[in-house]
C-alpha positions in Angstrom: 58.2 114.0 94.8 59.7 114.7 97.2 60.0 110.8 96.6 62.0 110.5 93.5 64.0 112.8 94.3 64.4 111.2 97.9 65.2 107.6 94.9 67.1 109.8 92.7 69.8 111.2 95.5 69.8 107.5 96.6 71.2 106.5 93.4 73.1 108.9 92.5 75.2 107.3 96.2 75.0 104.4 95.1 76.9 104.8 92.0 79.1 107.4 93.8 80.0 104.2 95.9 80.8 101.6 93.4 83.2 103.9 91.4 84.6 104.1 94.1 85.1 100.7 94.5 86.1 100.3 91.5 88.8 103.3 91.1 92.2 101.2 90.2 94.1 103.8 92.7 92.5 102.2 95.5 92.5 98.7 93.6 97.0 99.2 94.6 96.3 100.6 97.5 94.7 97.2 98.4 96.6 95.1 97.3 99.4 96.9 99.1 97.6 96.4 102.3 96.8 92.6 101.9 100.6 92.1 100.4 102.1 93.7 104.0 99.2 91.8 106.3 100.7 88.8 104.5 104.0 90.0 105.0 103.9 90.2 108.6 101.5 86.6 109.3 103.2 84.8 106.4 105.5 82.9 108.5 102.9 81.2 110.6 100.0 80.0 107.9 99.8 76.1 106.9 99.7 74.9 103.9 95.6 75.4 104.0 96.3 79.7 104.6 98.7 80.0 101.6 95.8 78.5 99.7 93.1 80.8 100.3 95.6 83.4 100.7 96.6 82.7 97.3 93.1 81.9 96.0 92.7 85.7 97.5 95.5 87.8 96.1 94.6 85.7 92.4 91.1 87.4 92.8 92.6 90.8 94.1 95.5 91.2 90.9 92.3 89.9 88.1 90.2 92.7 89.5 92.8 94.6 88.6 94.0 93.2 85.4 90.4 94.2 84.9 90.5 97.4 85.0 94.8 98.0 83.7 93.0 100.2 81.1 91.8 103.0 83.3 94.9 103.3 84.9 98.3 105.6 84.8 101.1 104.0 83.7 102.0 105.5 88.2 99.8 102.5 89.1 100.8 99.5 86.7 104.7 99.8 88.0 102.6 100.0 91.7 100.5 97.4 90.7 103.4 95.1 89.6 105.7 95.7 91.8 103.4 95.4 95.1 103.0 91.8 93.3 106.2 91.5 93.2 106.8 91.3 96.2 103.8 89.2 96.8 105.4 86.4 94.5 109.1 87.0 96.5 107.0 86.2 99.7 105.9 84.0 98.2 109.3 82.2 97.0 111.3 82.9 100.2 108.1 80.7 101.9 109.0 78.0 99.4 112.5 78.2 99.8 112.6 78.2 104.0 110.8 75.1 103.8 112.5 73.4 101.0 116.0 74.6 103.8 114.1 73.0 106.3 113.1 69.9 104.2 117.2 69.1 103.3 117.9 70.1 106.4 116.1 66.7 107.8 116.8 65.3 105.3 121.1 65.4 106.4 120.0 65.2 110.0 119.3 61.5 109.1 121.8 61.3 106.7 124.3 60.8 109.9 122.4 57.7 111.2 122.8 56.0 107.6 126.5 56.3 107.1 127.5 54.7 110.2 124.5 52.4 110.7 125.9 51.9 106.7 129.9 51.8 107.9 128.8 49.8 110.3 128.4 46.8 108.3 131.9 46.5 106.5 133.4 46.4 110.2 133.0 42.6 110.1 
C-alpha cells in the first residue's frame, strides 16, 4: 500500500511539474527573458550564432502557438509584443550589417573615381 501511495504521489508530482511547464504565462515569461538576453548579447553574434538563436526562438514561438487557445488576451498581447521586439532586434542587426557593407563600398569608391579620372587626364 505504501508503494502504491508513493507511485501515486510521484505521478501527481510529475503531472504538476509538467503542467507548470506548459503554462502559457510561463512560456511568455521564458520568451521575454530569452529576448532580453538576445538583445544584450546580439552585437557579438556571428551568422552561425544567429542561426542557433533563430531556431531556438522559432521553437519557443511554436510552443506558444500550440497553447494559444489556452492564453488570455493579455498573454497573447504580451507574447506579440515580445515577438515584435525580437524581430526588431533582428531587423536592426540586418540594417547595421547593410550600413557596414555600404560603408565598405563607399570607402572603395573614392580610389575608383580617382583612377577613372586619371584615365582621362592624358
